[in-house]
C-alpha positions in Angstrom: -88.5 -62.8 16.8 -87.0 -66.3 16.9 -87.2 -68.3 13.7 -89.3 -71.4 13.8 -89.5 -74.2 11.3 -92.6 -72.5 9.8 -91.1 -69.1 9.4 -88.0 -70.5 7.7 -90.2 -72.4 5.2 -92.2 -69.2 4.6 -89.1 -67.2 3.8 -88.0 -69.8 1.3 -91.4 -69.9 -0.3 -91.8 -66.1 -0.3 -88.4 -65.3 -1.9 -89.4 -66.5 -5.4 -92.6 -64.4 -5.2 -90.6 -61.3 -4.3 -88.2 -61.9 -7.2 -91.2 -62.3 -9.6 -93.0 -59.2 -8.5 -90.0 -56.9 -8.8 -89.7 -56.0 -5.2 -86.4 -57.9 -4.9 -85.1 -56.2 -8.0 -86.0 -52.8 -6.6 -84.4 -53.7 -3.3 -81.2 -54.8 -5.0 -81.1 -51.6 -7.2 -81.3 -49.6 -4.0 -78.5 -51.6 -2.3 -76.3 -51.2 -5.4 -77.0 -47.4 -5.5 -76.0 -47.1 -1.8 -72.9 -49.2 -2.4 -71.8 -47.0 -5.3 -72.3 -43.9 -3.3 -70.3 -45.3 -0.4 -67.5 -46.4 -2.8 -67.4 -42.9 -4.4 -66.8 -41.4 -0.9 -64.4 -44.1 0.2 -61.4 -42.5 -1.6 -61.6 -39.5 0.7 -61.5 -41.6 3.8 -58.7 -43.9 2.6 -56.6 -41.0 1.4 -56.9 -39.2 4.7 -56.2 -42.5 6.5 -52.8 -42.7 4.8 -52.2 -38.9 4.9 -52.8 -38.1 1.2 -55.5 -35.5 0.3 -58.3 -36.4 -2.0 -58.2 -35.2 -5.6 -62.0 -34.9 -5.7 -61.9 -32.7 -2.6 -59.2 -30.6 -4.3 -61.4 -30.1 -7.4 -64.3 -29.0 -5.2 -62.1 -26.5 -3.4 -60.7 -25.1 -6.7 -64.2 -24.7 -8.1 -65.6 -23.0 -5.1 -62.7 -20.9 -3.8 -60.7 -20.3 -7.0 -63.1 -20.4 -10.0 -60.7 -18.6 -12.3 -57.8 -21.1 -11.6 -57.2 -24.0 -13.9 -57.1 -27.2 -11.7 -54.1 -29.6 -11.9 -54.5 -32.9 -13.5 -54.8 -35.9 -11.2 -51.3 -37.0 -12.0 -49.9 -33.5 -11.3 -51.8 -33.3 -8.1 -50.5 -36.5 -6.7 -47.0 -35.9 -7.9 -47.0 -32.6 -5.9 -48.6 -34.1 -2.9 -46.0 -36.9 -2.7 -43.2 -34.4 -3.2 -44.6 -32.3 -0.3 -45.0 -35.4 1.9 -41.7 -37.2 1.2 -39.5 -34.4 -0.1 -38.6 -33.7 -3.7 -35.7 -36.0 -4.4 -34.0 -35.7 -1.0 -33.5 -38.5 1.3 -34.5 -38.1 5.0 -32.1 -40.3 6.9 
């Protein structure tokens, strides 16, 4: 639907009403909730993108497949991952 002069003025005049009635607030809460969920999952994507496994995925695996095992701390996990990826102290020239 193309915007006309009337529809633009309607949007401007309706926006304050939406803010006052709470619909705008509810909308923004929903948007924030979705952004937080997306951000929480983004670490998995970015770690896989650069070739590093996700710590949260590791914790899920340990809880489901090895419930008796004590999971590594995040620091230990990434230290081991980096050692596996780049070698433990050896240069690769």
